[in-house]
N, C-alpha and C positions, 0 to 999 in steps of 0.2 A: 443476376437476381434483381428484380425490380424493387423500387423503394416505395411501393404502396400507391403508385399512380395508376388509377383505373383508366380503361378506355373511355368511359363516360367522362371522367375528369379531364382527360386530354382533349376531348372535343370542345371543351369550354375555353381552351387556350387559343391564343392567336396562332396562326400558322407557323410563325418564326419560333415561338416558344414551344409549340408542339414538336417541331423538328428537333429543337435542343433537348427536350425531354426524351424523345425517342433515341437520340444518340447517347444520352446519359444512361438510359436503361440497358444498353448493350455493353457498357463498361463493366468489367468484372468487379464484384464487390470488394475484393481484396485490393484492387488498384485504387478504388475510391478511398478506402480507408488509408491506404499508404499516402495518397495525396494530402488527405486531411492531416495525417500525422506529421508529414514533412512541413506543411505550412504552419502547423501549430508550433513545431520546434523552431522554425525560423522566427516566428513572433517572440517566443520565449528567449531564444538565443539573442535576439536584438536587444531585449530588455537586460539580459545578463551582461551583454557587452557594454551597454550604456552605464550600468552600475560599475563595471570594471574600470571604465574610463575615469571615474571620479573616486575610485577606491584609494584610500591612503595606505601607506605602508603599515603592516601589522605583523603579528606572529606567524601568519600563514603565507603572506605574499609581499612582494615589493610594491611600491607605489605604481598605480596604473598597470596592473598585471594583464597579461594576455587572457583571452577567453578561456583557454584550457586550464591555465593556472587558477583563474578565478572560479572555475567550475570544480576545483578539487580541494577546496578549503573545508573547514569544520571537520566533520567525520571523515572526509576524504583524506585528511592527514593521518588519521589512525589506520585507514585501509592501506595507505602507503607504507606505514611502519610494518604492518602485518605482511604485505606483499614482499617487503625487503628482508625482514628478519623473523617473521613468525610471531609466536606468543612467548611472553616471559615465563620462565620457570620459577621465578621468585617475585612475589607481589610487592609493588612499591608501597611503603608505609610512611605516614607522616609522623610528626613529632609526638602526637598523642596516641600513636599506635593504630590508627585507622588506615584501611586500604584506600589508596588514592586512585584517580582515574587511570585506566590502563587498557591494553588491547583486548583483554578477555571479555569486554562488553560487546564485542562484535563477532558475529558468526563467520566461519572460515570459507564458505563456498565461493563468495564473490572475490575476496582478495586473493585466494589461491588460484582461481581462474585467471584473474588479471596477471598474477605472477607468471603463470604458465605461458600466457600469450606474450608477455614481455620477453621471456626467455626465447620464445619461438621466433618473434619478429624483430627483437632488438629495439622496439619502440619505447617511448617514455611511459612512465606510470600515468601521467595525465592523459595522454592520447589514448592508451589502451583502456583505462578505466572509464573515460567518458564514452568511448566507442562502444564498449560492452553495454553500458547503460542505454545508449541510444538504440542499439540493436534489440535488446531485451524489451525496451519500451515499445518498439515497433511490433515485435511479436505479441506483446501484451495487448496492444490495440487490436490486432487481428483476432486474437483469441477472445477478447472482450466482445467484439462484434458477433462472433459465432455464438458465444454464451447468451448474449441478449437476443439473438435470433431464435433461440430455443423457446422464448416466451413472448416476444413482442413481434409485431408486424415489421417488415423491412424498414419502413421509414422511421419508426420510433427506435428500432435497434440501431440504425445508423446515427440518429441524433444523439442517442445515449453515448455512442462512441465518440462523437464530436465533443461532448461534454467531458468525457474521459480524457481526451487529448488536450483540452484547454483548461482543465481544472486548476483551481488556485495554487495547488502544490505540484503541478505537472512539470515544473522544472526538475523534479526528481528523475525524470526520464533522460536528462542530459547532464547530470553531474555525477561525481565519483562517489555514489552511494549505492548500497545493495538493494534499495527499494524497487528499482526497475526489474531486476532479476527475480526478486522475491514475488513481486506482483504477477509476473509472467507465470511462474510456477504455481502460484495460488489459483490463478484463473484456469490454468490447465487442469488442476485438481478438481476445481468446481465443475468444469465442463464434463470431465470424466464421471463425476458423481451424478450429475444430471442425467447422463447417458447410462448410468448404472454399470459402468465398466470398473468395478471395484478392484480387481486384481491389477489392472493397468495403473491404478492410482499409487500403488506401493512405492515404486522408485521415485515418483514425483513427490510424494509426501516425505520420503527420506531426504531428498535434496532440498526441499522447501524448508524442512526443520533445521538444516545446516546453513541456510541463507538468511532467514529472518526468524525471530522467536515467535512462531505461530503454531508450533506443534500441539501444545495443550489446547489452544483455541480450536484447532481443526478436529482434535479428538472429541471435544465437547460438541462440536457441530454434528458429528456422526452419532453421538449418544442422543442428542435431541431429535435427530432425524429418525432413529430407530424407535424412540419413545412415541413419536407422532405416528409412525407406521403401525406400531402395536395398538395404539388407542383408536386410530381411524385410518385405514388404508387409503381412503379417498384423498386425504390431505397430502399424501406423497404420490398421487397419481398412480396408485397401485390398485389393481382389480381384485386382489386376493389378500388375505391376512398374512401377517409376518409368520413364517415358519422357521424351524431350525435351519433348514437348508438355505433359506434366503437370508437368515440372520448372520451366518458365519462370515461371508466375505466382507460386509461393512464392519462387522465387529473386529475382524483382523486388522482392517485399516485403522480403526479407532485405537486399538492397542498399539500398533506400530507408531502411529502419530504421537500418542502419549509418551511412548518410550523415547522417541527422538526428541520430544519436547524436554525431556529430562536429561538427555544424553550430554548436551553441552555443559551444564553445571557439573556433571559427573566427570567429564574430560578435564575441566578446569581443576577440579579437586585432585584428580589423578596426577596431573602434571605439576601442580604447585604444592600439593600436600596439605592444602587448606580446604576443609570441607565446604566452607561457604565462599570460596574464591569468587564465583560468578555473582552471587547475590550481593556480597560486600562491594564488589566492583560497581555493580549497578547503583547501589546506595550512595556511592561516592558522588554521582552526578546530581543527586538531589540534596546533598548535605549543605550546599551553599544557600539553599532555600530554608530548610527546616532543621538543619543540624543533623547530627548522627542519631538515627533511630533504627530500631529493629524493623524488619519487614513483617508487618502484620497484614494478612490478606484483607482486602477491601478497605483498609485504613488510608492508603495513599490519597485517594480522591477527596476524602473528608479533610485530610491534612492540607492538601493542595488548595481546595476551594477556601478553606479557612485562611491560608496564607495570602491568597490573592484578594479575597473579598471580606475577610473577617467573619466572625460568627455572631449571631446565627445566620447572617445573610448568605454565607458560603454554603451552609447545609441546605437552606431553602432553595438556593439556585441550583445546587447539585440535584436535589429532588425534582426540580422542574425539568432539568436536562434529561434525566433518566426517564421520567414519565413522558416527556415529549418525544424521546426517541422510540419508546415503546408504542406510543400512539401512532407515530409515523409508520412503523413497520406493520402495524395492525390495521391500517387504513384499508377499506375495501378495495381501493384502487391498487394498493401495494400487492394484492394477491396476483396481479398480472405478471409479476416477475418470478413467481414460483416460491414454494415453501423453502427450498434449499437455500436460495440466496438470502431470504429474510432470516432464516435460522443462522446463516453465517454471520450476518450483521449482529444478531443477538449474542451468539457465542463469542465473537471477537470483542464486543463491548463488555461482556461479563469478564473476559480475561483481562482487559485493560483495567476495569474497575478493581480487579483483585490485586494487580501488581504494579501498575504504571502510576507515576506521579505526574499530574497534569502541569505542563509548563509550555513554553513557546513551541516546543517540538511536537506538541499534541496534534497540530494540523497535519504534519507529515505522518505521524503514527496512525492517523485515521485513514490513510490512503487505502488500506486493504478492504474497507467497506465500500469501495468504488462500485461494486455491482448494484448498490442501492440507487445509483444514478438512473437506473432503468425506471424508477418511480418518478424521478424529476423529469424524465423525457416524455412522459405520457401525454401532456397537453399538446394539441396540434396547432395552436395559434402561432402564426408566423411572427407576430410581434413578441409573443412570449419567448419564443426560441431565440430570436435575435437578442432580446434583452438579457436572457440568461447567459448567452455566450459572451456578450459585452461585459457583464458583471464578472464572469469568471476571469476574463483577461485582465480587467481592472484589479481584481483581487490578487492576481499573480504579481502585479507591480507592488501592491501593498505588502504582500508576503515577502518579496525580495527586499523591500526597503527595511522592514522591521526585523526579518529573520536571517537573511543571507548577507546582505551588505554590512560591513563592519564600520561603524561610525564612532570610533574611539572606545569609550567604555560601553561594551556591548554585553547585555545580560539576556538577550533573546535569541539563543542559537536555534537553528532550524531543526 
């Protein structure tokens, strides 16, 4: 697949460059993306290794840990616990009677897959967990390129994928976290949605909901999509109105996604006997910021921005962020990536506004809106593209310094 170089454009190149471009165009698209992904992982791995070389001993690792050990800290320690012994049947309680941090905060698909591969190969948790993330990250990059190709010309679709591979939090593709697997499944689901392969989405949505907590957000995406189809079919590239026959398949996907989004809290309740086992576990992670509070939908971001910036500055800044995001996805240029991907960004942000408390892990939690990188990839300027890639790589270092590397008293987990 060509990357947007026309014959007319090629004639303006020098003979040597024209020959190089001709060779480039015959390279399969998947091989190009694989090379980009591998090079990006080498750059990120080099930075991780550099931080590991100056890492002091901590609760996760010894001093100067190896790369695999350093790539398995933070939530990787929880996934190790789950892979080794599963989930607790009794919730840990502190002296005041509140649920403390425990394994129920993490979905089972990734650690159970790692556990199975460990049993099959006899390899260590670190090796298997990081390898699984790397492979799913590779798959995610390939699917991302296919997804972008549904809306953008080849050159822009490829550049969007470059940004995907070097994004500031792309270290998630090579650490012991479930993000890589979850993002792969999400992108597959979105690609199937764009292609209107509704029934094929069902197993993907089921597995996605047991990998990362995105089931309710994906259900909202389908609801918004059906509403748009009902109001104006042209918005969803449909030549005819929404009928009952056309409504049923996506509606079933929405219902299944909503059910799987509620399934994990129900499973935690069934195993522990505590109705709010999952939500109380999640609240434990934010208690060090704002103390113990009930989960009130859409309150966490107001509380969080108030904690970080004070009031009324926090409320004003939150309003600016929400309005700015809405303006970004409503830009005329944003229509180039299709309604489905823009609606996904909206649905996921609404979900986060409802339940997530903004903290240092926010940057990682925002990774599922990666399809919006297609908007960032639209300008053709070579200077712009080089500058964006350089900024992304520089922000990787910033993110590792503040969120991954542990420098004594660390209150900014990834």
